[in-house]
N, C-alpha and C positions, 0 to 999 in steps of 0.2 A: 395187597389191599389191607387197609387198617381195619381193625375190629371196631364195632360201635363203642365199646368201652374205652379204647385208646383214643378214639376221636373225641369222645365226650371229655375225657381227661385233659386232652390237649386244649380244647376250648375253655374248659374251666380254668386251666392254668393261665390262659391269656386274658379271659374276660373278668375273672374274679378280682384281680388287682385294679382293673379299670373301674369296675363297679364300686369297689371300696373307696377309691379316690373320688369318684363322682359323688358318693354319698356324703363325704366329708367336706365338700365344697359349699354346702348349704349354710354359710356362715356370714356374719357381718360383725363389724366393730360398733359397739354401742357405747357412747360416751355422754355423760351428763356433766353439766357445768354450773357453777355458781355465779356466772356472769351473764349479761344480757346479749352477748355477741359470740358465744361459744369460743372464746379465746382463753388462754391460760398463761398467766405469768406467775411463776412460783414465788417470786419475791413480793408480790402484791397482796399476799394473804388471801388468795383465791382458792376455790375448791374445784377439783375435777376428779371424776372416777371413770375409769374405762373398763369395759368388758370386751377384750379382743377375742375375736373368733367365737362368738356365741353361735351355737349350732342348734338346729332343730332337734337333732338326736340327743342333745345334752339335757333336754327337759327344762324343768322349773329352776330358776335362779332366785335365791333369797336376796333381799335388799333391805337396808335400813332406811326407813323414811326420813328424809331430811329436808326441811323447808328451804334451806339455802340453795337447793338444786332447782334452777328456774328454766334451764334450756337443755336441749339434747340434740344429738346428731347421730344418724345412722350412716355408717359407711360400709356399703355392701362389698363383699370380696369378689364378686363376679356377676356378670349379666344373668347367669343361670338362676341366681337367687332372687330375682325381681318379684316372683309371685309370693315369696314368703313375707310375713309381717311380724311385727313385735306387738305383744299384748302386755299391758301392765295391770296389776291386780292390787286390791286393798287388803289382801290377806297373804300369808306366806306360802300358800299351797297352789297358786295358779288356778283356782277354781273359777270357771266361767261365770258363775253367779256373782263373783266379786270383781268383775272387770272394771277397770278405771278408764282405760283408753287403748286404742290400737293405732299403730303407725305403719305406713307403707314405706316405700323408697323415699328417704328424706336426705337429700344432699345438703339442704340448708339447715340453719339453726332454727329449731322450732320450740314452741312453748312446751313445758314439761311440768307435771304435777309431782314434784319430788316429795312433797309432804304427805301424799296419799298412797304412795307405792311401797308395797312390802315384798313384791315378787314380780318377776317378768319371765317371759319365754318367747322363743321364736315359734311361730305356728304357720301351718299351711291352710289358707282359707278354703281349700277344697276338701280338707280332712282335718277338722279342728282338733281332734283328739290324737292326731299322729304326733309322736315325740318319743320320749323315753318310756318304754313299755311298762316299767314298774310304777310309773306315775299316772297311768291312764285314769285310775280311780280318782286321783286328785283333780284332774281337769274336768271330769264329769261330776265332781262334787259328791262322790259316793261315800267319802269318809265323813263321819258325823262330827260336827263341832257346834257346840252351843245350841242356839235356837234354829239352826239350819237343819236339824235332824228331823226329817219329816217322813221317813219310811222305815219299814221293818221294826217298828216299835221302839226305835231309838229315842224318839221324842214322843212320849205317850200322847196318843190321840184319844179323844173321848170314845168310849165304847158305844157301838151302835145300839140304839134302844129299839125294842120291838114296836112296831106300829100297832096302835090299839084301835 
């Protein structure tokens, strides 16, 4: 008879690689185009940028806003990924307060606001702040920038006055 420790070790050896593989399949290919039909012809002076295998676990991706990006396409890497979505933001830190737009499963060529986007990330609609752990404060907008600093004295609020 096997000891409980050996049995647990055996299951860990079997299940851990499967879990790791399943965790890394939450990806899609995100491509933006400077054309109206999501095609790319390199000799026609067209623009295309692709982000292959964007993952939920990779967190916030920086992006340079470019008005020539008009259309985009999401190509998911598997059916398992259907619940995940893409969010675009007007600042570089993927703060939900700066959301531009969200996209679900998009096999087709769709409108894209390339001139407004400075970051994007894959997100789980059932757990909005799930992603790269060290970036959770970014998603929740806890890091202060400019006039968005409303708590902990980061943006001085008027002192309360005693009621007379």
